[in-house]
N, C-alpha and C positions, 0 to 999 in steps of 0.2 A: 645261254641255255640251249641244250641240244634239242633238235626236233623230236616230236613225240614218238614217231616211228622208230627212230634210232634208240631212244631211251627204252621203248617198250619191246625191242627185240635184242637188247644188249645181252651178250654172253660173257661169262667169266670162265676162263679155261683153267682146269686143274688136271694136268696130265692128259689122259685119254678121254676125259669127260668135260662137258660144258654145263654151266648152271645158268638158268634163266628164270624169269618171272612173267607169267601171263597176265597182261593188263586188261582190266574191264573197259578200257577206252575203245576197244575194238569189238564190243558186243553188238551182235545183230541177231534178231530172232530169239533163239533160246540158248545162245552161247557165243563164244568168240568166232569171228569170221575165219573161214577155211584158208583163204589166201594169207591172212595174218599168221595163222599157225604154220603154214608152209614156209614162212620166212625164217623161222628158227632153224630147221635142219639145213636150209640153204646157206645160212650164215655160217653154221658149223662146217659144212662141206667146203665153202669158199676158204675157210681157214686152213684146210689141209690139202686142197687139191694141188697137184703139181702143174696144172694148166689154169690159165686165168679166167676162161670164159665158160660158164654153164651153157650147154647147148640144149639140153632137155632135162626136165625133172618131173617125176611122177610122185605125188603124195597120196597116201591113203589115210583116212581119218577113222581110226578104230573105235573111238568112243569120245563122248563129250569131254573136252578139257575143263579143268577148274581154273578159276582165277587165283592161281597159287604157284609156288615154285615148281620148276621142272628140271630134269636132268637129260642131257643129250649125249649120245654117243655116235661117232661118225668114223667110218673107215674107208680107205681106198681098197676096193675089192680087187681091181685089176688095172694095170696101166700099160700102155704101149708107148711108142715113140711120139704119137700124136694125140692120144686120148686117154682119159682116166674115167673109170666107172666107180662111183661111190655109193655108199649106203649109210643112212642115218636113222636113228630112232629117237623119239622124244617121250619121256616117261614122267608120270606124276605118281602121287601116293596111291592112286587107285588103279594104276597099270599103264600100259603103253597107249598113248593117245594119237601119235602120228608116226608113220614110217615113210621114208622117202628114198628113192633111187635116182641117180642123176648121171649123165655123161658130160664130161668137161673136155674142152679143147681150146683152140685159138681161132677167133674170127679172122678170116682172110679176105678183106674187102678188095675190090678191084678185079675179081674174076668174072666169068660169065654169069648171067642172071636170067632166070625166068620168073616173072612176077605176073601171074595170071589173076589179077585182082586189083582192087582200088579202094580207097576210102569211101565210105557210104555217102559223104557230102563233101563239097568243096568250099563250105562256109567257114571263115576264119573264127577262132574262138571269141574274139571281141565282138563279132557280129551276131553271136548267139546269146540269148538271155540266160541269166543264172537260174539254175533249177532250184526252186524253193526246197529247203531241207526241213523235214518235219522235226519238231522239238522232241526230245526224249529218245533219239536214236543215235547213241554215241558213235557208232561206226561211220555213218554217213557225214557226221559233223567233222570228221577228220579230213574231208575232201571238199573241193570246190568243183561243181559241175556246171558246164555251159552247154545247153541242149537246145536245138532249134525248137521254136514255138510249136510247130506241128508235131514234133516227136514227143514233146512233153505230155501230150494227150495220152500216149502209151503208158506213161508213168502214173498219171493223175486221174484219167477218165475211167469210169466203170464199164464203158462200152468195150466189147471184145475187139481186139486188133491182132494183126500178125504177131507171132512170137519173136519179135525183133526189137531191140533197143540199141540206141547209139547216142554218143555225145562226147564232148570234150571233158577231160578230167585232169586234175592235178591234186597232189596232196596240199592241204591248207597251209603248211608251214615249211615245205621244202620241195625241191624238184624230184622227179622220179629218177631212180637209178636201177641198176641190174637187180639189186637186192629187193627192191620194191615191186618188181614185175609180177611175182605171184599174187601179191596183195592187189595190185591194180587189175589183174585179170579176173578178180573176184569182187570187184568194187561196185558193180551196178546191180540194181534189182534184177532178179532172174527174168530172162526174156519171156518165159512162160507166163509170168504175171500179167503181161500185156494181153494175153489171150484169155486167161481164166480168172484174172483178179488176184489179189494177194493170197498168200498161203504160206506153207512151210516148205522149204526146199533145201534141207541139209545136204552138204556136199559129202559124197563118199570117196570120190577120187578126183584129183585135179592134175592135169598134165599141162605143162607150159613149155613151149619151144621158144628159146631166146634167139631171135633172128638178128638183132643188132643192138648196139649200146644206145640207151636213151640219151638224147642230147638237147632236146627242146623243152621249153617250159610247159607246154600243153601237149596232151596226147589224145587222139581220137579213138575211143573204144567202140567196138561194134560186136554185139552179141546176138545170136539167134539160136532157136531150138527148132529142129525139124521133126523130131520124133519124141513123143510121150506115149509110152506103152507100158502096161502093167504096173503103173504107179511110178515108173522111173523115166527120167529124161536125160538127154545129153544137151549140153550147151557149148557151141563153138564160138570162140572169140578171136578177134584180131585187134591189134593195137598199132596205130599209125602215128607218126610224129607230124609236126607242123610242116615239114618239107615233103610230105607224102611218102615217106619211107616206112616200110613195115618193120616194126620193132619186136613184136611178139605175137605168137598164136597160142591158143589154149583150147582144151576140151575138158569138160568135167562131166561126171555122172552124179546125179542127185536124185533123191526121192522127192516126189512132189505130192503134197496134200493140200487141196484147195480149202480155203476158209469156208466155214458153213455159211450158207446163203440165208438172207432174211434177218 
């Protein structure tokens, strides 16, 4: 039996189009998770890119998708000797739901590096307790989270805390790979929930920078929000592997509506 994520992002190609079906197993809030939806255009672009590695992808979420069939179209907009620029759209019966642009190339390890950052903790996954997953939340049930006990308060306590969340994560039934990176970069409760409590935070735009290929079983996700203004917030993310190597970065723009108090 194939892992759920592979089943639920499967594409069938017919000429210049791909056909998919949006699964309700990735429901969160009021619709399917944005990172899950971004995986569809990424899969289509991986199918036609002349270069193997996505370097950056920006997805815009135009309207709420339905749990229903979808059609994708992807094109190579321009290609050079070292890079290709691609564009993809995902449409359902009620219109376009996702557009995505990406640049592909080839990772070249072994060159000079500047890494002005580090994982937020040095605690191994097995030394962190499992984060309890609430029942009735299909999206988070697809993952296993290991989060330090002191950080779990940011998820579970009603007391205000810095808009910062982090912890180890993996898919429940398979390892993370390049295709799953947009999903994982949108897999934690929004960091702003730690500061203001639960609410609604639908993603409008998600950009992922693919810095290295995932190779370890667990990955340490680190998300923080620095600015919430006019009802809109940014969230910056980093994903580190078990060897302390940066695998991905992300930034998303979302609208935040706090839950009513009392």
